[in-house]
N, C-alpha and C positions, 0 to 999 in steps of 0.2 A: 126776424127770420119766422117761415113758417113752421110750425110743430109737425112734427110727420108720425106721430103715435095714432093709434086706432080710435076711433070714437069709443067715447065709454071708459078708456084706458087710463084716461087724465083724470088724476084724483081731485075733486073740487075743493074750492077754498070754503071753510064754515067759519061763519060769522054770526057771533052773537054780540047784543050790546053790551057796551062797557067793556069787553073783552078783547084782547089779541085776538086776531082770525087766526083759524087753526087749518092747517093741512095735513092730512094722515096723523093727526093728535099732536103736530108740533107747531107752537107760535110762530107767526111770521116775524116776531121782534121780541125782545125780552129786555126790558128795561130795569129789571129788579138785580141784574149782576152787580157785583161788588165793584166800585169806582175808585181811581185813583186819588180822586179829590184832590188835584193839583191847582192851586188858586190861579185863576187867569185874570188879567186886566178886562175890565167891563169896556166893550167898544162903545163909540159915540152912537147915538141914537142915529138909525137908518131914516132917510128921507124917501118916500115914497115918490113925490116930486121929481127928485135927481135920478132915481131909479127908474123911473119912466123916460126922462130925459136921456139916459144911458142906453138904454134900448132904442131908442127912435137913432141917435148918433150911430150905434152900432149898426143898425139896419143900412143906414146910409153908407158906411164905410163899407160893408160887405158889397152893395151894390158898385161903389166906386172901384173896389178890387176887381169885381168882375169884368167892368169896364176898360181897365187898365190891362188886363189879360188879354181880352180882345182885340184892344188897340195895339197892342206889342208883340203879343204871340200868335195872333189870331185863332185864339182859343173861343169856341162856341159858349164855354162855361169854364169858371176854375176848376182846378184840380179838386175831386172830392176830399172833403175833409182838410184840406190845406189850412185854412183859417182856423179849423180847431186846433191842429197840431200847433200851429204858431202861437195860439193861444196856451195850450196846455204846457209848451217850454217856458212861456214867461211864468208861469205859475207854478212850475216846479223849480224856479230859482230861488234863493234863499235871498229873505228880505223883501218888504213890500216896495213899492213905488207911490208915485202920484194917485194912480188910480187903482182899485182892486182887482177889476176885470183885465187892465191892460197896464201891469205894472212896468215894464219894458219895452215900451212901443217901438223903440229904433233895434229890437233884439235880430231881426232878421238881417241887417247888415254885418253883425257878425256872427251868426249861425248860419251853418248850411242848410237848416232844414226846410224852410220855405224854398232854397233856391233848389234843394233837390227834388221837392214835389213839383216846380215849374218844369225844370229841364226834364223829367220824366214823360213830359207830354210831349217832348219833340224828338222824331217826327210823331210819334204815337206810342201811347202807353200800353204794352202787351199784356195780355194775361200771361201768367207764369205756368199756369197746368194743362193747359188746352193742348189735345194732340189730335191726330188725324183730319177729318174735314173741318173742323173747327180751326184747327192751326192754319190750314192751308188757306181758307177764307181770312184769315187775320194777317196772313202774309199780303194778300193782294190788297186788304185795306191799307197795310204798311207802305206798299210800294205807291197807292195813289196818294197818300199823304206825304210821303216823303218828295213825290214831286211837286206837290204844292209848296214844300219848304224848300225846294230849291228856286222857286219863283221869289218867297219871301225875303230868301238871305241877299244881302246884297252883292255878295262876292264869292258865293259857293266855290270849294276847290275843285278842280278836274276829278280829283280821285273820288270824291263823294258822289259827283255826278256819274262818272263809271261804275262804281259800285251799286246804284239805285238801279242802272240798266242792266249789269249783271244779274242782280236778283232777280229782276222781272223775266229774265231769259230763261233763268232757273226755273222758277216758277211754272211759266209757258210749258217746260220740258217735263216736269215732275208733276204737273197740276193733278193728274188723275190717279196717283199712286196710293193716295189715302183709301181708294175703292178696294185696294188688294185685301184689306182685312185689318182687323183693328192690331195697334202694336204698342208696347209700352214707350213711356216716354224717352227712354235712352235707344229705342230702336226707330222711332218714328223720324223720318228725315226732315217734316216740318217743325217739328218741337225743336230737333237739334239746330234748324236754322235760325229760328227765333231767339233760341239762346245764345248763338254766335253774334246776334246784333247787337246785344248788351254786354258782351263779355270786354272788359275793361282791359286783360292781359294782352288781347290782341287788338284792342282800338277797332271793336265792332263799329258797324256802320250806325247804330243809335250813339254811340260815344262821340265819333266824329261830328254828328250833327249837332250833338249838346255842346261841344267845345266851341262850334261856330256859333251857336246861338247863346253864348254864356253872357256875352254883354248885354243882350237884351233882358235876360232874368234880371241881371243885377241892375238894369232900370227899371224894373217892376219892383224890385226890393228897395229902391229908393223913394220911389213914389208912394209905395206901401206905407213906408216909415215916416214919411211926411203927412200922409193923411193920419195914421194914427197918432202922431204927434200932435195934430191940429185936434182931433177928437178929444185927447186927455187934456188939453189947454181948454178949450170949451166947456168942459167938465169941470175943472178946477174953478174956472171963472164963474160957474153957475149958481146962482143964487136962488135956493128954493124957498118959496113963500110957507108951503106947507098948512096951508089952510084948508085944502082939501081933504075931506076924511075918507078912510077906507072902509067901503062895506061889505058884509057878508050877506049874502042871499041864500038861505037854508032850505028854500022851497024847493020841491022836486026831486028827481033822481040824484041829482050833482049840485053838491054846493057851489056858489059862484062867489069869487073875490072880486068887487068891483072898484075900480080907482077911476074916477073922472069917466071918459068914456068906454074905458076897458074893460073887458070882462074874461077872466081866467075859469074855466070850470075845473072842478077837481073831483079826483073819486072820492067818494064819502068814506070809504076806508081808509084812505090817505088821509083824509081830514080828521078822522078820529084819531090816527096815528101822530098827527103834528100837533093835535091838542093835547095828548098824553104827553109827549115828549116837552112840550113847552112848560106844562105843569111840573114835570119831574124837576127842570132846572129852575125856573121862575116860582113854583109854588102857586097852588090853587089861587083863584080869586073870581069874584062876583061883582066888583064895582066897575063902574062905567070906564075910568082910566085903564083897568086892566084890561077890560075886553078892547077899549081903542088901541092900546098898545099892542096886545096880540094881534089886531087885525093889521095894524101898520108893519108890524115886524113881519109876519106871513105873507103881505103881498110884496115888501121888499125881496124877501128870499125866494120866492117863487118866481118872481120877475128877473132876479138874477140868473137863476138857472135857465128859465125860458131864451134870456138873452144870449147866455154864454154858448147854448146849444144851436143857437140861430134858428129856431122854430118859432112858428106862431101857434099856439094853443087854441086859437080860434078857427084856425083856417083847417078846412077839410084837407086830408091827406099830408098835414104838416105836423101829425101828431106822434112822433116818434123818432129814434134815432137807434144806432147800434153800434157804437164806437167802444163800446166796455161791457161786459156781462159780469156776473158774479155766481158763486157758488151759493145752491139754493139753500135755505133756513134750517133744514136737518143737519146740512154739514155745519153749519155756526152752533147749533144746539150741542151738535158731538164734539166740537172743537171747546164748547164752553165747560161741557162735563168730563171730556178725558184730558184736555190739555191747557186747562185753566184761562183760556181766551176770554177776556172782557171786555176789549177794545179792539177798534178797526182804524189803521194808518190811513186808509183811502176810504171816504165815505162822504154821505151829507145827511141832513135831516130827513130826505126822502126816502134814502135807501139804507140808512144804517139798520143792523140789527140790535146792537147794544146803545144805551145812552149815552156811552162815551165813545167819541170816534175823534177824527182830524179831517180837515176839510180844507179846501183851498180858498173857501170865501168866510173865514171867522167874522169878519164886520157884520155878515146878516146871519151867519150859521150861530154865532155863539149863543145867542138867545134859546138855541134849540139843541145846546149842548156839546158844540164843536170846540176842542182844546187847542184850536188852532192849526196852521200848516205844519205837515210833517216836515218839510223842507226848511222850517224855520227854528226846528228844534237844536238847542245845544245839547240838553240832556233829556232823554226818554225815560220817563218813570218805570221802577222796575214791574214785570208784569209778563204776561203773555199776550201776544197781539195776531190777529188775522190781517194779511197784507195781499191787496188785491189792486195792484197798481193798474193804470189805463195801459191801452194796449198799444204804445208807442215807443218806439227804440228807444229815443233819447230821455223820455221821462222813467222807463225801467232803468236805464244805466245810471242815471241820478239817484234814484232809488237804491241801487244795489250798493253804491258806493257811501251811501248815507247807513244803510244797514249796518254794512261792515264796519264803520266809525263807531257807531252804537253797540255793538257787539264786542269790538276791543275794549273800547272804554269801561262796558261792563263787567267785562270778564277781571280787566286788572283791579277793577274796586270789589271783586268777588259779588258782583250782585246777581239777582235773577232777573234774566231777559230771554224771552222765547218768541220766534216769529215762526208763522205757519203761510208760506208764499206761493200763491196761486199765479202763474204766467202761461201764455200761450206756447206749445211747444215749438218754436222757430229755429231750433239747432243752434250750437255752440256757436255759430258763424254770429248769429245775434251777439254783439257785444256785451249786454246785459246777462245772457243767460251764459256766455262764457264766462262770466267774470264769477257769477254765483255758484257754478259749476267747477271753478277752478281753486288751486292750491290756496288762495286765501281765505276760502271759507272752510276750509278743511278741517280746523280745530273746532268748529263750531256745529259739525253735523254729527248727528248720533251715529253709534256705532253701526246701526244697519244700513248707513248710508255714507258709508266710509268710502266703497266701490262705486256703489251706483249712487250719484250724488242726489239723486231725485225719485221720487216717484212719479210714475207715468199713467193718466186716466188716457186711453186710446179715443181717437175721434169718434163719434158717431155711437160711442159706448158710456157716455155720461151726459147729464145734462145740467145747465145752468139757468140763472133767471137771465130775461133777455135784456140785452143793452138798453133796450127802452125804458128800462128801470134802473139803469147803473150806467151812466154816461161820463166818460171822460174820467178826470182825476178824482171828481167829488161830486157828478151831478147825477139826476134823475129825472126821466119825464113820464115815466109810468104813472105818476099822479093825475093824469089827464082823465076826465070823466068815463070814457068807453071802456077802459081798460085795467082799472085798478084791481078789482076781485075777479078779474076773468082768468081762471089758471090755464087756459089755453093760450092766451096770449103772454102770460107771464113766464112761462118756462120754454126752452126749447133743446132740441137735441145738439150739442157742440159739435161742429164738423172736423174741428181740428184737435190734436192732442191738447192735454193740459199738464204741465208740470207742477209738483207741488215740492217745494223746499220746505224741512225743517231744520232750523238753525237756532243755536242755543247756547247760552253760557255754561260751564259745567255745573253750576248751582240749579240752574234752570233744569239742566238734563237730570240731575237728581230729583226736582221736585215733581217734573213731568217726563218721565223715561218713555222714550217712543221706540217700540219693537215690532215683531213681524206681526204680532196680533192687532194693534192700533194701525199699522199701515193698511193691511187689510181692510179692517172696518173702515177706516177713513174714505178708502177709494170705495167700496162699497154703498156708503151714502151718498157718492156721486152719480150714483145709478138711480133709475126711474123709483119713485117712492112706491108705486103701485106693486113692485115686484118686492116681495118677500123671501125670495132664496136666500140660503145661503152662500157665502163668497165662493167656497169650495166648488159647488155645482156648475156655477158661473167660469169658473177657470179651466174647465176640462178641454174646451174645444176653442183654440186659437193657432191656426193653421201657420201664421207666420211669427208665432211665439211671443208670449207676454213679456214685460218688461221684469226684471229681477231687482230684488235688492238684497242686501246682506252680505255674508261670505259667499262664494261661490260654490262651496262645499254643500251649503244649505239647498241652493237653487230650489226656493220658494217663490212661485211666481206670484206678482201682485197685479191686479188690473182691477178693472170694477166691471159692475154686471152687464150684459149686453142691454141695449135698449130694442124696445118693441117698437114696431110702426106705429104711428099715431095719426090720430085727427082731434080736429078741434072740439072742446067740451061742448054739449048740448045747449042750446041757448038757454032753456030752462033753468040750468044750473046756474049760470050767470046771473041771471034776473033773481033767482032767489038771494044770491048775495047783495043784489043791488037794492031788493027789497027792505031786508035788513038793515041797509043804509039810510034808506029813505025814513025809517022807524027812528033810528037813532039821531038823522039831522031834525027831526020834527021836535026832539026834546032839548035841543043845544042851539042857543040864539047866542052869537059873539058880537 
């Protein structure tokens, strides 16, 4: 997502050798925080050769999936992020499988996630927020696609055919009404018509099409599951020779990780971070065996994330994704200082702020500090945790139920357990948000949030670290060489609202009380770091009213500071960061 603030208003990243980079005086990571020290079994040594083979097979699988979608549903390309959601749902299940990336290859046959994504394309996926001319044009495309689908369905019902023609006639009659003037979603006839198409209670036209196409979607699920099962079997039978070493080329602006014919460039800033993180958990070393192990483990970890995201770091235009964003480092620093947070439940070696975190790929992440998968935990150690799950409904729901289990168990044992949860404001119709806002979590909310269950940072009034830096349940791709230290690409203004839930056992609430002052301070930290105004001034003008927390009699508004318009950081500032990286790279050879 492109940043929207004025040129020069973006605070650049300052980076000195041997130190964590700083932005506005705050480190981008902090590996000094106290750790729980929970012993974890050492994973098997990863194989670079097998990891590369997994990447090849996964790329072939994605291609076969695209072919199947085209053959069966006539889709020019598969639904966006559908395979990512398929993978995420597997990684959120308890217990491992035969393959760490695809632990449940047949999950599509028992879950409706992939089926729902496929059927959303029938007869056409419609944008949910357009109005006026855009909504009218979308309806015109819908009619064309619906007619194509009538040809594709073997026995379309007479009712569906009649409804398509009725929609076309309505559009011809009302097609110019968008010129009358801009209207709200509620008053726009084209928006209302689009909503009627997907209405479940009235069996809208899209719903009828999807019922008719359901057998076709089920066929895709079966074929995809067969392909995934075959891929996993091939990986289980693969015998790696592991005679090929991994090399690091530290020359130039960006270090290169090289295995056989493959090269991955990584930003020098992230290279420094990963080296420091590795030393924290494995101890420093200077022997050839230590360096060889670091290179191999580094390659396997990076290769896993690139494979998971489905991107090629060497291919121009394929260097980023945006499934999942995260709070900026100033928020993490505040959580550390004010709420005792010292670990993250959804992170990776690439995007973690703390040295201790949980991730979905502990087989390759453990060497860099992963404590395992959050979903595999029976007991969570006492402490305070940041919780930033991937933004998919199914994973957030599983997360919510797991958090509730841990809170109840810890409360019974009179233990100290605290969570600060960041999720998108999708409304309580989203099962996960409805659950966390509901009665089950009421005993674990601070007094401030007994009536208003969460704090709300309004859309476009707070900023995040780009999803290119924090992808999915555990991953990150902002390590790519051309974006690592570039503040203009690292941060963006969030278009949607963000909910913040503070959930604590009674003992945790005593240790880290959360009141009005902290609520205001936390939301202010989500504002642009270059603005130094107090929260009170930023709260004065909200025509539609800010959210409230605490007792109604107090009526203390809490929101975050408004975001100024933005532009990219001047290129010379980014180059300064890269030059520091060059100097660091020259002195470190692994």
